[in-house]
C-alpha positions in Angstrom: 89.5 13.0 160.8 87.3 10.1 161.8 88.4 6.5 161.6 86.5 4.0 159.5 83.8 2.0 161.2 83.3 -1.6 160.3 80.1 -3.6 161.1 80.4 -7.3 161.8 78.0 -10.2 162.7 80.2 -12.6 164.5 77.4 -14.2 166.6 73.7 -14.5 165.9 71.7 -11.5 167.2 74.9 -9.5 168.1 76.1 -6.5 166.2 79.8 -5.7 166.5 81.1 -2.3 165.4 84.8 -1.8 165.1 87.0 1.2 164.4 90.7 0.8 163.9 93.4 3.5 164.0 95.6 5.3 166.4 94.0 5.3 169.9 97.0 5.8 172.0 95.2 7.9 174.5 92.3 7.0 176.7 90.6 10.2 175.7 90.8 9.3 172.0 89.3 5.9 172.8 86.4 7.5 174.8 85.7 10.0 171.9 85.7 7.1 169.4 83.1 5.1 171.5 80.9 8.2 171.8 81.1 8.8 168.0 80.5 5.1 167.1 77.4 5.0 169.3 76.1 8.2 167.8 76.7 7.0 164.2 75.2 3.6 164.8 72.3 4.3 167.2 71.7 8.1 166.9 71.8 10.9 169.4 69.3 9.3 171.8 71.8 6.6 172.8 73.4 7.9 176.0 76.2 5.8 177.5 76.2 5.3 181.3 78.3 3.2 183.6 77.3 1.1 186.6 79.2 1.4 189.9 81.6 -1.4 188.8 82.3 0.4 185.5 80.2 -1.8 183.3 78.5 0.2 180.5 74.8 0.4 179.8 72.7 2.5 177.4 69.7 4.8 177.9 67.9 2.5 175.4 66.0 -0.2 177.5 66.7 -3.8 176.5 69.8 -3.0 174.4 72.9 -4.8 175.9 76.3 -3.4 175.3 79.9 -4.3 175.9 82.9 -2.1 175.0 86.6 -2.8 174.5 89.5 -0.7 173.3 93.3 -0.9 172.9 95.9 1.3 171.2 94.8 0.3 167.7 91.1 -0.4 167.9 87.8 0.3 169.6 85.0 -2.3 169.5 81.4 -2.3 170.7 79.0 -5.3 170.9 75.3 -4.6 170.9 72.3 -7.0 171.2 68.6 -6.5 172.0 68.3 -10.3 172.5 71.4 -11.5 174.4 73.9 -10.3 177.1 77.3 -9.8 175.5 80.9 -9.4 176.3 83.6 -8.2 173.9 87.4 -7.8 174.0 89.8 -6.4 171.4 93.6 -6.6 171.7 96.8 -6.2 169.7 100.0 -8.2 170.2 102.2 -7.0 173.0 105.2 -8.9 174.4 103.7 -8.1 177.9 101.0 -10.7 177.2 103.6 -13.5 177.3 104.7 -12.2 180.8 101.2 -12.0 182.2 99.9 -15.2 180.6 100.5 -17.3 183.8 98.1 -14.9 185.6 95.2 -15.6 183.2 95.8 -19.0 181.7 95.6 -22.2 183.7 98.6 -24.5 183.7 97.0 -26.9 181.1 96.1 -23.9 178.9 99.7 -22.5 179.1 101.0 -25.9 178.0 98.7 -25.8 174.9 99.7 -22.3 173.9 101.5 -22.6 170.6 101.7 -19.1 169.0 101.0 -15.4 169.4 97.6 -16.0 167.6 96.7 -18.7 170.2 97.6 -16.4 173.1 95.6 -13.5 171.7 92.6 -15.7 171.0 92.7 -17.2 174.5 93.2 -13.7 176.1 90.4 -12.1 174.3 88.1 -15.1 174.9 88.6 -15.0 178.6 88.2 -11.2 178.8 85.0 -11.3 176.7 83.5 -14.1 178.8 84.6 -12.4 182.0 82.7 -9.2 181.0 79.7 -11.4 179.9 79.5 -13.1 183.3 79.7 -9.9 185.3 76.0 -9.5 184.6 75.1 -12.6 186.5 74.9 -13.8 190.1 78.2 -15.2 191.4 80.4 -13.9 188.6 84.0 -15.2 188.5 86.3 -13.3 190.7 89.3 -13.4 188.3 89.9 -14.1 184.7 91.8 -17.2 185.8 88.5 -18.7 186.9 87.3 -18.9 183.3 88.1 -22.0 181.3 88.6 -21.9 177.6 85.6 -24.1 177.1 82.8 -22.5 179.1 79.6 -24.5 178.8 76.6 -22.7 177.3 78.8 -19.8 176.1 79.0 -19.0 172.4 82.1 -17.1 171.2 83.5 -16.0 168.0 87.0 -14.7 167.4 88.2 -12.7 164.4 91.8 -11.6 163.5 91.5 -8.4 161.5 94.9 -7.0 160.4 96.8 -6.5 163.7 93.7 -6.7 165.8 92.2 -9.8 167.5 88.5 -9.5 168.6 86.3 -11.9 170.5 82.6 -11.5 171.2 80.8 -13.9 173.7 77.3 -14.5 174.6 75.2 -17.4 176.0 74.3 -20.1 173.5 70.8 -20.0 172.3 
């Protein structure tokens, strides 16, 4: 049985496709990515990975970013902009690791689970976006929550928080 696929436009010139369901195994996440790409782009879209694990497609000029967690798989696509995406669900572990990805002032401003998920997914999406550029940040801690020239949109869909990032036009 396939999971429903939703199509979103969270940023201009960026398509986001999202599938929610039970993706408790890495294999189920990979199969879902493959099926989503086939359904959205057709059989000619072949997914490849760079030496650092970043995805790219066999379709020239089409930028892609992929994220998955236990309850969702998300793909951002754009033929006009580089993209980064992250999808996450609430886990208590995020509170424990927050000091490793949030700067001290960001930790002080954290007020809820929603804020923590928004900040986590923002940093992950921007980190992926910046990996395509010279001198990318070495760690997620190096990314501030207000990156200049970065456009980002966050959506909370049921239990899932999704952020997509690109450079401002």
